[in-house]
N, C-alpha and C positions, 0 to 999 in steps of 0.2 A: 263769370261775373253775374251778379243778380242784385236787383234793387231790394232794399230793406234787409240786406244780409246781416246788418248789425242788430236786427231784432232777434229776440230769443225765439225758440221753437214754440213756446207757449203764446207769445205775442202774435206770431204768424198765424197760429191756429185760431186765436181769438178774433183777429182782425180780418182775415182773408177767407172769402168763399173759394177763391182760386188764387194760389200764391203766384208771385212773379216767376217767370221762367228764366233759367240761366241762358246766357248768350256768351259767345266767345269773342276774343279780340279780333278775330278774322271773320266775324259774321257778315252776312250779306248787307248791302247798303240799306235796304228797307228796314231790316231788323235793328241795325245799329242806330239809324237815324231816329227811329221811334223810341229808342232806349237812352238817348243822350241825357235827357232830364235837365237838371240844373248843371250847366257847364261852368265850373269855377275857374275864373281868370286869376293868375298871379304873375308878378314880374319875375323875369329870369335872373334878377339880382339877388334873390333870397339866398342867404348863406347856406341854409339847410334845405335847399329846394326839394330834394328827393325825400327827406324826412317829412317835410310839410305835405307833400303829395301822398305819402304813405299814411300819415295821420288822418288826413281828410278822407282818403279811400276807406280807412277802417270805420269812419263815421258815416259812410253812405254816399260819398261822392264817386260817381262812376265815369265822369268825363271832365277833363281839365284842359285849359289852354295856358301855356307858358308864353308870356308876351315879351317880344323883342321890339315892339313898335312903340305906340304912344305912351306905354307905361314906363319906358326907359328914357332917361335923359340922353341927349346925343353923345355926351362925353363918356357915358357909362356903357355904351353899346358894345364895344369890343370885350370888355370884362364880363358883361352879361352873357354874351354868346359863348365865351370860353367857359363860364360857370355852368351853363346849361349842358354843353358838350361833355365837360369833365364829369359832372355828377351822373348823367344818364349813362355814360360809358362805364362808370364804376358799377352801376346796377347791372348792366349787361354782363360784366365780367364776374359778378358774384355767383353766376351759375344758373342752372335750369330752375325756373320757377320764380326767380327774383323779381321779374317784371310783373308777376301776378299780384304783387302787393301794391301796385300803382293803378290809379284810374287810367282810362284811355287818355293818352297824352298827345296833344296837338301843339304845334308851335306857330305863333303869330309872327310872321316875318315882316320886314319893312319893304323889301324889294325882291324880285325874282331870284337874283343871284344868291341871296341868303339861303335859299332852299338847298342849293348844292353845297354851300359852305357848311351848313349844319349836318347834312347827311354824310358828306365826306369826312367831316370831323368825327362823327360817330363811327364811321367805318363799319365793321362787322356788327356793331351794336345799334345800327339804324332801326332794327326791329323794336327798339324801345318806344318808337314813335308810332302813332296811329295816323298822323297826317299833318297838314298845314292849314292854317287860317290865312286867307289871302285878303289883305286890307284894301279898302278904297277901290273895290273891284268895279270896273266898267267894261264896256264893249271894246274900248281901246287898250286899257292896261291889262285886262284879264288874260289875253292870249299868251303873253310872256310868262305870267304866273303859271298857267296850266302847262305850258311847254316845259317849264323848269320842273314841275312836279312829275310829268311823264318821264322826263330824263332820269330823275331821281328814282322813280319806280323801276326803270329798266336797269339802272346801275346797281341798285341795292337788292333787287328781287323782293322788296317789301311792298305789300299792298297798301301804299299810302293813299289817304283820301284827302279831298279838298273841301274846305268850307269857305267859299267866297263871302265877303262882307259887303253889303250894299250900304254905303255911307258917304258917297262923294257928293259935292255940291251939285254936280250935273243931275243927280237924281232928285234932289229936293227942289231944284229950280224948275218951275212949271214948264218953261218953253223947251227944255231939253229932256225932261223925264221920260216921255213916251218912247222916243227914239233910242235912248240909252237902254231902257229896260228891254225893248225889243231886241236890241243887239246882244245884250247879256243872255237873253233866252236862247237866241240862235247859237251863241258860243257855248253855253252850257249843254245844249242838246248834242253837240258834237263830242262831248266828254262825259256823257251820262254815267258811265261806268266808274268814274272816279269822284264824282260830286256827291258828297255825303249829305250836306244840308246847306241852305243859304241862310246866312246870319244877317241881322239888322243892326246897324250901328247908330242907335238913336242919339248918342252923345255927339258924334261928328255931324250928323244931320242937323241937330239943333244949333251947332256952332256956326253954321252958315248964316244964321240970323241972330246970333248972340243970345240964344235962348238956353234956359236950363229949367227943367220942371222942378217944382217944389216937392218936398217929401210927402206932402199931403195930397198930391195929385198923381194921376197915372199918365202914362205917355199918350193915352187917348184923349186927354184933356188939352194936349198941345196939338192944335188942329193941323199945323203945317206938317208935323211928323206923322200924325195919324193918317193923313191923306197919302203919304208915301207908303206906309204899311199897307193900306188898302190896295194901292196900285201894285206893290211888289207881290202880294198874294195873288192879285188878279192875273198878273203876267207869269209869275214864276212858281206859283203854288197850286196850279190847276190839278183837278183830280181825274183828268182824262188820260193819264199816262205820260203827259208831256211835262208835268210839274215836278217840283222837288219839295222836300220838307223845308219849311221856313221857320226859323226859331225866333223866340221872343227877345226883344231888346233888353239891354242891361238894366238892372235895378242897382243904383249906385249909392244908396243910403244904408247906414247900419247903426246909427246911434240916435236916440230920441232927443228932441228939443221942444221948446214951447210950440203949441199948436194954435192954428187959426180956426180950423174946421173940426167938427165932431169926428170921433173915430169911425172907421168904415166897417167895423165888425159888429154885427148884431149880437146882443147879449144872449138871446134865447138859445142858440145852438150850444153855447158853452155852459149855460146854466143847466140845460138838460143832461149834460155829461159831467156835471159837478166840476167844471173846469173854469170857474170865474177867474181864479188866480192866473191861469194860463193866458186867458184873454188879456188881462192887464199887462202881463209880460210882453205879449206880442205888440200891444199898442205902444208900450214904452220904447220898444226897439223899432217902431215905425213899420212893423211887418204887416199891419192891417192894410196899408196902401199897396204893399207888394202883393198880398193875397188878392186884393181886388184886381190888380193889374194882371195877375196870372189868369184869373177867371175871364177877363176881357181878352187876353191873348188867345185862350182856347176858343172863345166865341168867334174870334176873327180869323181862325184857321191856322194859328201858330202852334208849334210843337216844341216843348222845352224852353229854356230861358238861359241867358247869360247872367251870371251872378258874380259878385266880387267879395262876398263874405260867407263863411261857412254857415252862419245862422239862416241864410236865405234858402239853403238847399232843402231842408226838411219841408218848408212851406211849399216849394215848387213840387216836390215829390208827393206830398200828401194830396195835393190837388190834381195830381196826374193819375192817381188810382181810379180805376173805372168803378163806378157805383153798380150795385146789383141791378138797379133799374136800367142803366145804360147797357149793361151786358145782356140783360134779358131782351131789350129792344133790338140790339145788334144781332143776336142769335135768331130772333123771330124774323127779322128782315132778310138775313141771308138765307134762311130756310124758305121763306116765301119766294125769294128770287129763284131758288133752285126748282121750286114747284111751278114756276111760270109767271110770278109777279102778283099783282093785285094789291088790295089794301085791306087792312083789318085792324081792329082795336088792339092796343098793346096788352100784354099780359097784366100790366098794372091798371088797365081800364081807365087811363087818364089821357090818352092821346091816340092818334091814328098813325100806324106805321105803313107807309106806302113803299113797296119793295123797290121799284125802279128809282125814284128820286132820292131815297134814303140809303141806297146800297153803298155808295162811296163812303158816306159817313160810317156805316156799319163796319166796313172793312178797316177804316182807320181806327175805329174804336176797338176792334178785336186785336189789332196790332198793339195798341196801347195796353190792352188787357194782358197780352203776353209779356210786355215789358214791365208793367207796374202792378199787375195783379187786379183782382176783382174783390171789392169789399163785401163783407156780409151785409145783409139787408138793413140791419139796424146800426151799421157802423158808418160814421161820417169822417170828413177830413179832421175834425176836432180830435177824434180818437187816435189818428195817426200822429198828430202834433203832440198829443199827450204821451203817447208811447215813446216818441223820439225824445221828449223831455226827460223821461225816466232813464233813457240810455245816456243822455248827456250828464 
């Protein structure tokens, strides 16, 4: 698997100083977590579920979640689960290499017992799955989910990974948040080898107060949720070896309507690349606010993002590519650290790179460079968006 595999060889050569590296479906947790990118959610009720996964995989989606939880009406759940099992079983029975046409596929379950129901239903085809998304995860509910996952791993022999979702009222409520997050950190530490990433459920967190962010705002404008993100990264996303990758919350809009505020995309980067029409298209589809939110996700320590529409994927991936300047700084910093530390001006002569304080950032940046590549010096996210538009 490789990000931007849908680009032509000429596009890759034109855009990348260093192309993204391939990774396998059984890659180690650090590699896979860094490469999740835009994780596309879809309900398990889709009649052509596998066909949809294949189509989106061919267009650049490398990770997906098939939902059996909130996206499914209660009375549709048995049929949705049966549909998921039937279609993935068929892929497995198609023979060697059939699963290579799918993104990494995770299942969001409602309760721990559903993990066994899905894997037992798949039987020998359980290897079609990469893992499970564990909803409304707390220090109390999480243990049963993880035990169910460990049992499924043992019974199937498949290296299934867990992605717990922090989204319960106990986490957004101020008086219980600290104790719950501390308990979750302790629980996840016992199962570090199966925890791929921690996901944030901004929609559920907002619902505790009857909130929903407007399409012109980012999640960071909703202060109650922004505070939770800060605390989750503080407790669960530390760079000292105890933390996990924490992914960005869902962007839930995909069609434009009348606006109150000005667009959030500056004109100049697009005009410089003769891409004014592309900017207008992004604004029409409300992707300018998504782009701003992804930038803020990165600034706040989040990696990747949950999305619900294919048009969101390219924006997340374009902003995940490491710039030439970031890559230069990361290489300089790791080199300085190996030489004993210290501080020196960056190769771009516009900042100071201090080896010890910046080393964790440098390591994370180099992992992102492996997953998403490094852009040429004169290439920006606009060029990646434009290249993807030609593919579409």
